[in-house]
C-alpha positions, 0 to 999 in steps of 0.5 A: 425157559422150560422147568427142569425136572429133578432126576430121581436117584436109582437105588444102587447095590454095593459092588460085592452083592452086584458082583455075586448077582453077575456071577450067578447070572453068567455061570457057565457062559462061554460067550456074550450071547450066553451071558445075555441069556443068563441075565435074561433068565435071572431077570425073568425068574426074579422080577415080579410083574406086573409093576408100574413104571414111568416111560417118557413121563407116561405111566405104564404097566410092565407086564413082562420081559422078552429076549429079542432075536437081536439078543436084547432084553426088553420090557413089555410096557402096556398102557390101555390097549397100546403095547411097547417094548423098551430096552430094559436098561432104559426102564426104571426098575422097582425095588422089591418089598423088603429086599435089596434094590434092583439095579442093572 
């Protein structure tokens, strides 16, 4: 039987700060498309890149985020000469030094 890996817990924000972040990202948004753009802008403005991450057990460097034509927020992951875009919701995000953890 294969060895099971421990699941690492993601840091969580309490509901009040998370609600404030959501409100900031979606202020003046009138539909889902505008809300996605608001979240993307907030992430792009505040996420410090590059940073290391693990995707499917492989170490990668996240070099940025992009908003696709399908309005999906993706992280640009690089390993060597290879590059892959991964939905941001599928990527473990870092905690900023001395700040509140990022959790989407």
